[in-house]
VMD Tcl script that draws the C-alpha trace (Angstrom):
set ca {
  {3.73 -3.22 7.22}
  {2.78 -0.41 4.93}
  {-0.15 -0.75 2.61}
  {1.19 -1.53 -0.84}
  {-0.93 -0.57 -3.83}
  {-0.38 -0.50 -7.54}
  {-2.55 0.34 -10.51}
  {-2.22 -1.34 -13.87}
  {-3.79 -3.47 -16.58}
  {-4.45 -7.19 -16.19}
  {-2.11 -8.60 -18.81}
  {-2.87 -12.28 -18.29}
  {-4.93 -14.43 -15.93}
  {-3.46 -17.86 -15.26}
  {-5.54 -20.97 -14.63}
  {-7.09 -21.30 -11.15}
  {-5.51 -23.93 -8.90}
  {-6.94 -25.79 -5.93}
  {-5.94 -28.57 -3.61}
  {-6.09 -30.00 -0.13}
  {-3.56 -29.46 2.63}
  {-3.38 -30.28 6.32}
  {-5.45 -27.12 6.95}
  {-8.18 -28.09 4.47}
  {-8.99 -27.16 0.90}
  {-7.47 -24.12 -0.77}
  {-7.74 -22.27 -4.06}
  {-5.66 -19.62 -5.75}
  {-5.26 -17.89 -9.08}
  {-2.24 -15.97 -10.33}
  {-2.45 -13.03 -12.69}
  {0.10 -10.78 -14.36}
  {-0.33 -7.04 -13.97}
  {1.26 -4.64 -16.43}
  {2.03 -1.22 -14.95}
  {3.94 1.92 -15.98}
  {7.53 2.10 -14.75}
  {9.09 5.35 -15.89}
  {9.19 5.44 -19.69}
  {8.52 1.70 -19.97}
  {6.00 -0.84 -18.74}
  {6.81 -3.58 -16.27}
  {5.00 -6.73 -15.23}
  {4.51 -8.46 -11.89}
  {2.72 -11.70 -11.01}
  {0.19 -11.47 -8.15}
  {-1.64 -14.24 -6.30}
  {-5.34 -14.13 -5.38}
  {-5.49 -16.73 -2.57}
  {-8.77 -18.09 -1.23}
  {-12.22 -18.61 -2.73}
  {-13.27 -15.01 -2.06}
  {-10.21 -13.47 -3.74}
  {-10.43 -15.86 -6.73}
  {-14.11 -14.86 -7.14}
  {-13.13 -11.18 -6.87}
  {-10.53 -11.67 -9.63}
  {-13.18 -13.42 -11.73}
  {-15.08 -10.12 -12.01}
  {-12.26 -8.71 -14.15}
  {-11.06 -9.68 -17.63}
  {-7.68 -9.43 -19.30}
  {-7.20 -5.82 -20.39}
  {-9.15 -4.32 -17.45}
  {-7.37 -1.61 -15.47}
  {-7.41 -2.34 -11.73}
  {-6.03 -1.13 -8.41}
  {-4.35 -3.95 -6.47}
  {-3.74 -3.79 -2.72}
  {-1.28 -6.46 -1.63}
  {1.22 -7.74 0.92}
  {4.78 -8.62 0.03}
  {6.06 -11.88 1.52}
  {9.08 -14.09 0.99}
  {9.72 -17.73 1.79}
  {12.73 -20.02 1.63}
  {12.67 -23.40 -0.10}
  {15.78 -25.57 -0.50}
  {18.11 -22.65 0.13}
  {16.45 -20.33 -2.38}
  {14.13 -17.42 -1.62}
  {10.86 -16.70 -3.43}
  {8.72 -13.56 -3.26}
  {4.94 -13.68 -3.10}
  {2.67 -10.72 -3.92}
  {-0.52 -11.72 -2.07}
  {-3.63 -9.72 -3.05}
  {-5.98 -8.64 -0.26}
  {-8.11 -6.18 -2.28}
  {-8.84 -5.80 -5.97}
  {-10.89 -2.87 -7.31}
  {-11.49 -1.08 -10.60}
  {-8.87 1.61 -11.25}
  {-9.79 5.09 -10.16}
  {-11.60 3.98 -7.00}
  {-9.93 5.53 -4.02}
  {-8.84 3.26 -1.22}
  {-10.79 3.62 2.02}
  {-9.53 6.64 3.89}
  {-8.00 6.16 7.34}
  {-9.97 7.42 10.32}
  {-10.22 11.19 10.19}
  {-8.23 13.28 12.62}
  {-10.18 15.53 14.98}
  {-11.13 18.81 13.34}
  {-9.26 21.96 14.32}
  {-11.23 24.69 16.10}
  {-13.00 27.06 13.72}
  {-11.05 30.17 14.78}
  {-7.56 29.91 16.20}
  {-6.36 32.85 18.28}
  {-3.40 34.67 16.73}
  {-0.05 33.33 17.84}
  {2.08 35.45 20.15}
  {5.07 37.10 18.45}
  {8.44 35.45 18.91}
  {10.66 37.03 21.57}
  {13.46 39.40 20.48}
  {16.79 40.29 22.13}
  {15.14 43.37 23.63}
  {12.71 41.08 25.49}
  {15.53 39.15 27.19}
  {16.51 40.16 30.74}
  {19.91 41.81 31.14}
  {22.40 40.10 33.40}
  {25.66 41.70 34.47}
  {27.32 38.48 35.73}
  {26.65 36.48 32.56}
  {29.98 35.41 31.05}
  {28.54 33.49 28.14}
  {29.61 34.81 24.71}
  {26.11 34.61 23.29}
}
mol new
graphics top color blue
foreach p $ca { graphics top sphere $p radius 0.5 }
foreach p [lrange $ca 0 end-1] q [lrange $ca 1 end] { graphics top cylinder $p $q radius 0.2 }
display resetview
């Protein structure tokens, strides 16, 4: 899946939640991000899941501008579908995301390309019945 990122202002932080499941203890905290959408602003609710992501969200206050990297997931419950915007990285706005591995550098001096062939360069053929 493609990396999804959005930049905006933390509009509201909801109360942290925690519990115990068959897999062990868990914690999460939702927050609402306000971001520009054309001439208007829009809002989306994101989930910081896990102790490390909740602690990362704790470094920011309402009103801070952040860059959110997230995954989009959906799940079905009782015949209805729900979307989940799960945060995997939260950083102050303006910080560039880590760059992908660099491609190998091109040679310093490339030889000039050969000119494209012309009709005069094509061999003549007397038995060619093609119209082109």
